[in-house]
N, C-alpha and C positions, 0 to 999 in steps of 0.2 A: 220214365223221365220225370224228374222232380219239377213240379210247377213252382213258378216264382210267386210268392205271396202278394196279395193285393196291397198297393201303396195308397192309402187313403189320403195322404197329404197333398198330392198333386191336384186333385179336383178342388180341394179347398183353396189352393193358391189361385187357380183359374177363376174361381168364383169371386175371390177378393179383388183380383185385378179388374175384373169386369165391373165390379161395384165402384171402384175408384174412378175408372174411365167415365162411367155414367155420371158420377158425382161432379167431376170437373166440367163435363159438358153442360150439366144443368147450371153450374156456377157461372160459366161464360155466358150462357143464354140469358140468365137472370140479370147479370151485370150489364150486358149490352142493352137489354130492355130498359133497365133503370136509367142508363145514360141517355137513351133516346127520349125517355120521358122527361128528363131534365131539360134536354134541348128543346123539346116541343113546348114545355112550360115557359122557358125563357123567351121563346119566340112569341108566345101568346101575350107575354107581359110587355113586349116592345111596343113603341108608338108606331103609327102607320108609316112615318118617314124613316129612312135608313140613316143611322148616325155614322159619322166617319169612324174609322178604326182609331184605337188609342194613339198609335204612332203618328197617324195623319193629323189627329186633333192637336197633339203636342207640337208637331211641326208647324201647323197653321197658327196655333196660339203664339208661337215664338215670333212669327211674322207680325202679328197684330201688336204684341207687346213691345217688341224691339224696334218695329218700323224700319227694319234693315234687311233689304232683299239680299244684299251681298252675304250677310251672315247666314241667311236661310239657305242659300245655294250650297253652303258647306255641309249641310245635312245630307246623309245618305238617302233620305226619302224626299229630297227637295222637289217641290212642285215647279218652282221657277226654272230649275236646271232642266227638268223634263221638257218644259215648253220650249226653252232655248234650243235644246238638242233636236226637238221635232221640227222647229223652224229651219234649222240648218239642213236637215235631211230633206225637208219639203222643197227647199230651194234647189237642191241637187236633182230631185225628181222633175222639177219644172224644166231644168235645162235639158234633161233627157226627153221629156214629153214634147218640148218644142221641136227637137230634132226629128221626132217621129210624128209630128203634125197632130198630136193629140191635144187639140185646143181646149176641149172640155175639161180635161184633167188639169191643164194649166190654169184655167179660170177658177176651178174649184180649189186648187191648192193655194192660188194667190189670194182668194177671198179668205180662206181659213188662216193663212199667215197673217193677214191684216187683223183678223179677230184675235188671234193669239197675241200679236204685238200690242193691240189695244188693251188686252187683258193684263199683259205684263206691265204696261204703263199704269194701269189701275192698281195693281199689286204694289208697285213702287211708290205711288203717290198717296193712295188712300186704302191700305190693306184692311182697315177695320170694317169696311163695307163689302168685303168679299167673303163669301161662305165657301166652306170646303167643297160642297156639292158643285158649286160653279166651277171651281178649279178642276175637279175631276171630270166634269162634263167637257171643259175645253180640251183637256188632254185626250179624252175618249174620242171627241169629234175629229181631232187631227190624226189620232191613231187609226181610225177607220179609213180616212183618206189615204194615209200612207200604206195601209194594208192593200187597198185597191190598186195603188200604184205598183206595189210589189207583185201583184197577181198578173201584171202585164208581161212579166218574165223578160225584161230587157236582158240582152246577152251580156254576161259578166265581162267578157273581153272588151265589148264595146263601151261598157260603163267605165272600165279602168282606163281605156284609151281616151275617152272623153275627159275624165278627170285629169289625166296627165296633160292633155292639151290645155285645159283650163289653168292648171298650175303653171305651165310654161308661159302661157299668155300673161298671167298675172305677174310672174317674175320679170318678164320683159317690160311690162308696163311699169312695174315698181322701179326697175333700173332706170328707165327713161325719166320717170318723175324724180328719182333721186339725183340724176345728173342735172336736170333742170333746177332742182332746189339748190344744188351746190353752186351752179352757175349764177343764178339770180342772187343767192346769198352772198357770193363773193363780190358781185357787182355792187350790192347794197353796202357791203362792208368797206369797199374802196371809195365809195362816193362821199364827198364832203356834204353834210346836210346844209340846206339853204340858210338856216339860221347862223351856223358857224361861218359860212362864207360872208354873210351880211355883217357879222361882228368884225371880221378882218377888214372889210372895206371901211366901215364906220370908224374903226380905230385908226386906220391910216389917215382918213380925213381929219380926225380929231388931232392927230400928231402934227399935221401941217397947219391946221387952222389955229392951234393953241400952242404958241412957242413956249409957254410956261411949262408944258409937259416935258419938252426936251431939256429945258434948263434945270428942272427939278431932277430929272434922271441923271444929268451930268453932275449935278451937285452931290447927289447921294452916292454916285460912283466914286467921286474924289474922297468923300468922307469915309467910305468903307473899303478903300483900296488896300489897306493893311490887312483887313479881315480876309480878303480873297486868298491870301497865301499863309495865313496863320494856322499852324498845325495843332493849336490848342482848341480850335473850334470844330464843329460838326459839319463836314462838307458833303453835300449831296449833288450829284450831277444827273441831269435829265436832258435827253436829246429828242426834240420833237418839233413838228410843224403844226400842232394842234393847241391853240391858245387856251381853249376852255379846259382841255384835259390836263395841261400843265398847271393851270390855275387850281384845279381840284387837288392835284398832288401836293402843291405848295401849301394850300389852305389847310388840308387835312393833316399835314405833317406839323405845321405850326400850332394848330388848335390843340392837338393832342400831345404837344411837347411840354416838358417841365420847364425848360429854359429856351424858349423860341429865339431869344435875342442872341443865342450862341450858334444859331444855325445859319449856314451860308449855302444858297442854291446857285449852282452853275448851270445855266440854261444855254443850250446851243440849238439854233433853228436855222432856217434857210433864208435866202434873200427876200423871198415873197413875204414871209411872215416876220421878218426882223423888226420893222418899224411898228406893226401892230402889237407885237409881243412887248416891245419897250413901252409903248403907250399904255398897255393894260397894266403893267407892273409899276408904271409911274403914277397911274390913277388910283391904285389900290395899295394898301399897306397890310402886312402880314405879321402883326404882333412883334415888330422889331427885327424880324429876320432880314438878312441881306440877300438881295437877288441880283445876279450878274447875267446879262443877256449878250450872247455872241452869235455870229452867223458863220456857218461852215465855209462859206466862200472866202472868208478872211484867212483861212488856214492854207496859205499858198503851198506849203510843203506837202499837202495832200493832193498829189498829182499822179498821173499815169506812170511816171517813171519810178514812183515809190510804192504806190498802192496797187497790188495785183488785181483787185476787183475793177478799178478804173481802167487798167490796161486791157483787161479781158472784154470790157464793154465796147472797146474800139474794134474788136475782132468781129468779122462778118458772121462766123458760125455762132458765136456767143449771142449776137444780136438776134439771129434766127431762133436760137434756143429760147431766148426770153420773150420774143415778140411774135413768133410764128403762131398763126391761128388756123391754118388750113392744112389738110392732109393728115395721114395717119401718124406722122411724126411730130404733130403739134404738141407743144408742152401743155400739160393739164392746166386749166385756168387757175387753180389754187396756187400754182407756182409762178403765175404771171402777175402776182400782186406787186404794185409799184414799190412797196416798202422794201422788197428784195433788191431793188436797184438804187434805192436812196442811200447816199453816203451817210445820212443821219443814222441809219440802221447799223452801219459798220463802224461808226465812231467809237463804239464801246471797246474796240481793240486798240485804240490809240490814246486812251485816257492818260497814261503817264506822260505822253508828249504834249497833250493839250494843257495839262496842269503839272509842269515840271517841278514846282516847289512843294507840292502836296505829298504827304506820306500815306494817308489813308482816306478813302472816300467810300461812300455808299452810292451805288448805281441804282436808279429807279427808272422803270419804264413809265410811259405817260398814261398807261391804262391801269394804274393802281390807285387804291385808296388806303390811307394810313389811319389806323385806329388806336395806336398806342405810341407812347414815347419811344423813339428809336435811338436814344443816346447810348443805350446798352450795347448796341451793335459795335460801337467804337472801342469797347473794352474787351471784346471777345478775343481770346487767344487763338490765332489761326495755326499755331504750331509749325511755323515756317512755311506754310502754304501761301499761295498768292490770293486765293479767293475763298470766301465763305459763302456757301449756297445751300439751299434746301434740296435734298435729293428727291427724285421722283420715281424711284424704282420699286415702289410697293407692288407694281404689276409688271409683267414681262414687257408690256407695251413700251415702257420708258427706258429700256436698256439700249446699249450701244447699237445692237444689231438692227434696231428699228430705224435709226437715223443714218447709218453708214452702210456702204456696200461691202460686206465682209467676204464676198467672192473675189474681190480685188486683192492681189497678193500683198500690196503695200499695207492695206488695212488689216488683212489677216495676220501679217507678220508682227504688227506693232500694238494691236489693241485687242482686248478681251471682249468678245461679242456680248458677254453677260455683264460687263461692267455697268455700274449704276449711272443712270443719267441724272442730270440736275437741271434747274430752271434759271434762265435769265429773267430779270424783272425786279429783283431785290437782291443785290449782291454786295458783300463787303469786300473791298479790294485793298490789299497791302501793296502800295505802289513801289515801295523799296524792293520787296521780293520780286515784283513784276519785272522791274528793271534788271535786277541781278540774274534772273532766270531767262531774260529775253523772250518773254511770252509773245510779244508782237512779232519777233523774228520767226518764232515757231508757227504762228498764224500765217505769216507770209509764205513759209515753206509749203504748208499744206494747201493754201489757196493756189499756188503756182502748180502743184501736182494735180489739182482738180480743174485745170483749164478745159478739159474735155468732159467735165461733169460725170465722171465715172466713179468717183469716190463718194459723192453725195450729190443730190440734186441742187436745191437752193436753200437759202436761209442762213442765219447767223449761228444757230445752235449747233449744227454739225461741226463747223470749223472750231467753234468754241469748245466742244467736247474734246477735240484733238489738241488744241493749243493749251488747254488747262489740264490735260490728262495727268493724273497723279499729283495735282497741285491744288485740289479743292478740299476744304475743310467742311464736313457736313454740319449744318445748323439745325437747331430745333425746328420742326415743321411749323410750329406756331408763328414763327417769324414771317413766313411767306405762304399764304393760302392761295392755291391756284384753282382755276376751273370755272370762275364765275361768268366767263364769256362763252361757254359752250356746253356746260353740263350742270347737274344738280350737285350741290355741296351740302354736307351735313351742317345744319344750323348751329350746332354746338361748336363745330370747327370754325365757322365764320365768326361767332361771338368771341372766341378766344384768339383769333388771328390778329397779328400786329399789322400786317400788310395784306390787303385783299387784291388779288390780281384777276382782271377781266381778260385773261388770255383767251384767244379765239376770236371769231368774227362778230359775236354778239356784244358789241361794245355798248356801254351804258348811255352814250350820247346819240346812239342810232335808234331808229324806230324798231329795228329788229332785235334790239337788246332784250334780255330776259327781264320781264317786268318785276319779278319778285326780288331782283337784286339792284334795280335802278335806284331805289330809295337810299341805299347805302352810299351811292355816288351823289345823288341829287342834294343831299343835306349839306354838302360842301359847296354848292353853287348858290350865289346870291341872286336869285331871280328878281329881286327888287331893284337891281342896278339899272339905271336908265338905258344903257346900251343893250342890255339883255332884254329889257322890256320892249325895245324897238325891234329886236331881231328874232327873239325866241318866243315861240308860242308854247308855254309850259302847261 
């Protein structure tokens, strides 16, 4: 049998492979040794104290330089946020420890929380005196305590149950406090401030004590009688029982008017405030503007046989709806505001009958301030519509379905639930179109259908939406800026606004009013007036 010749190449390959493996092994060992040498040398060159890591130092430096803890908390390595989160977790463990009667842990956690809170206060007020090591130590101390608390192995189900109970308790307390806040806020909003009550009393006294006031008012009335019905002038109507508020509306309108002598104000108040209102406007002048004062009680045609709201108020069920305060069926307090029962609030639906000779008027609420000349409102083309108003449907909150009961077949059949709402407070009214389209008759129709309060609850806006449906011309939003009586409004929007509306409970003449918006109202009050000096503490 023939032998296979020896292959000398294979041993050579094995030897070469073995050599390469040994070489790579030596390279790795030498490289690792060199790396360890560098590390040891770098450690030898360090100072005895341990320096913070680069990202920690940069983060801490940003605190010192910016002096802004809020910005520091946005950092992914924020010391402040770590401390805040540790405090929250520690408070949770305190609640669990108390339930398990572990008073020592409660005491330790409470003490450490106080230290952490004090440290956070120092970080916020004087960060330049805080070193990174101190911050790390504070975090480490709390972390050790939290680790000890975790080692107690509280049952997870018990922890979850406890937290759910706490959340439910907090929600109930929050709801209770919110209800109280609403109640007390409503009471405060409805209460006439002592200073304004004093002003009314003193003006009444002044009217009877000083016959010259009544003579002056009568003389001015005779001189301006032609202006009251002239359609070449700018007519504004205001219905209110608040003398100071009306004065601000009149004053701000005339001050910012280009031609104040062409302005006519038609004021309607009630029996109680009629004489004080006349006395005030007899004592003060407003750049040549004409002011007419009437009382609603003189409108004898506004009676229960004609006005559905007055007729409904004579009904026992309606009285219970408005005034009931006991039982589950009690009307919420926000709907029991006296303004909903005041005829002054419903007069806006009878403007063509109150002023039969006028063709166009601007309706103003008494809680507005005028910042620009409003003569341009009288030249706006309403395109055959009855009213010009600023729409409020930028959000779904202000669409028809918010104000009306769209589950009722009458509402569902006639109105689009997503139709855009609008605001009372500054409205341009074409009284000729109003009369032609019988808007007051439409208003009466819906008021009569709502005798059981199933179409809407209370207020004048819901029936207004129905009566003027399809008859409203949208105005530029700059004409009427809303929200100053309940929310925050963009400063730029306020600056550009022609009429600022303090709609809501936080009226500027009340102590609960929003302080940042009170100045816009106050600048049109003459606090140097002797009667205001006697009655108002500014």
